[in-house]
C-alpha positions as CSV (number, residue, x, y, z in Angstrom):
1,M,34.3,22.7,-8.7
2,V,33.5,23.5,-12.3
3,S,31.3,26.4,-13.5
4,Y,29.6,26.7,-16.8
5,N,27.3,29.2,-18.4
6,H,24.2,28.7,-20.4
7,D,22.1,31.3,-22.2
8,I,18.3,31.2,-22.3
9,L,16.5,33.3,-24.9
10,T,13.6,35.2,-23.1
11,Q,11.1,37.7,-24.3
12,N,13.4,40.4,-22.9
13,G,16.5,39.1,-24.7
14,I,19.2,36.6,-23.7
15,R,19.6,35.7,-20.1
16,R,22.8,34.1,-18.9
17,Y,22.9,31.6,-16.0
18,T,26.0,30.3,-14.3
19,N,26.0,26.9,-12.7
20,V,28.7,25.6,-10.4
21,L,29.1,21.8,-10.3
22,S,31.0,19.7,-7.8
23,S,32.9,16.6,-9.0
24,W,30.0,14.5,-7.7
25,E,27.5,16.5,-9.8
26,I,29.8,16.2,-12.9
27,S,29.8,12.4,-12.4
28,V,26.0,12.4,-12.2
29,A,25.8,14.7,-15.2
30,E,27.9,12.2,-17.2
31,Q,25.2,9.6,-16.6
32,R,22.5,11.6,-18.1
33,K,20.8,10.5,-21.3
34,A,20.3,13.0,-24.1
35,M,16.8,13.2,-25.5
36,T,14.9,15.2,-28.0
37,L,11.6,16.7,-26.9
38,R,9.2,18.2,-29.4
39,L,6.7,20.6,-27.9
40,Y,3.9,22.7,-29.4
41,D,4.7,26.4,-29.5
42,D,2.4,27.2,-26.6
43,Q,3.9,24.4,-24.5
44,A,7.4,25.7,-25.2
45,D,6.4,29.3,-24.4
46,A,4.8,28.2,-21.1
47,L,7.9,26.0,-20.2
48,E,10.2,28.9,-20.9
49,M,8.2,31.2,-18.7
50,V,8.0,28.7,-15.8
51,A,11.8,28.1,-16.1
52,E,12.6,31.8,-16.1
53,V,10.4,32.5,-13.1
54,D,11.8,29.6,-11.2
55,G,15.3,30.6,-12.1
56,V,16.2,27.3,-13.7
57,S,17.1,26.1,-17.2
58,M,14.4,24.7,-19.4
59,S,16.1,21.3,-19.2
60,E,15.9,21.4,-15.4
61,A,12.3,22.5,-15.5
62,V,11.5,19.4,-17.7
63,R,13.5,17.1,-15.4
64,L,11.6,18.4,-12.4
65,A,8.3,17.9,-14.2
66,I,9.2,14.4,-15.1
67,E,10.3,13.6,-11.6
68,S,7.0,14.9,-10.3
69,H,5.0,12.8,-12.8
70,I,7.0,9.7,-11.9
71,E,6.3,10.3,-8.2
72,S,2.6,10.7,-8.8
73,R,2.6,7.3,-10.7
74,R,4.3,5.6,-7.8
75,S,1.4,6.5,-5.5
76,D,-1.3,5.7,-8.1
77,P,-2.9,2.3,-7.4
78,D,-4.3,1.9,-11.0
79,F,-0.9,2.5,-12.5
80,Q,0.8,0.1,-10.0
81,G,-1.7,-2.6,-11.0
82,R,-0.9,-2.0,-14.7
83,L,2.8,-2.1,-13.9
84,E,2.5,-5.4,-12.1
85,A,0.6,-6.9,-15.0
86,S,3.2,-5.6,-17.5
87,M,6.1,-7.0,-15.3
88,A,4.4,-10.4,-15.2
89,R,4.0,-10.4,-18.9
90,Q,7.6,-9.5,-19.4
91,R,8.8,-12.3,-17.1
92,R,6.7,-14.8,-19.0
93,I,8.2,-13.7,-22.3
94,M,11.8,-13.8,-20.9
95,E,11.2,-17.3,-19.5
96,R,10.0,-18.5,-22.9
97,L,13.0,-17.0,-24.6
98,S,15.4,-18.6,-22.2
99,E,14.1,-22.1,-22.9
């Protein structure tokens, strides 16, 4: 087990969170991809408030939102149709490149 602290700046000051990770979670964390996310001020404020109320970091709130969005796409027939068309196009391109 490894613990780490992270601070979140809230309207009431800085709030410190402590996370404890198992060796499995550390392995998964090492597989994460770093990204930069640019938000409008009102989006950042809302995200900060949601994360604070849910007791998670802003990064975790974003990951949860992304997972929810992906799950909704998996059950969206229109998206699935566009995905199939895109995959077929990609296959045709790869086949031409391999000739």
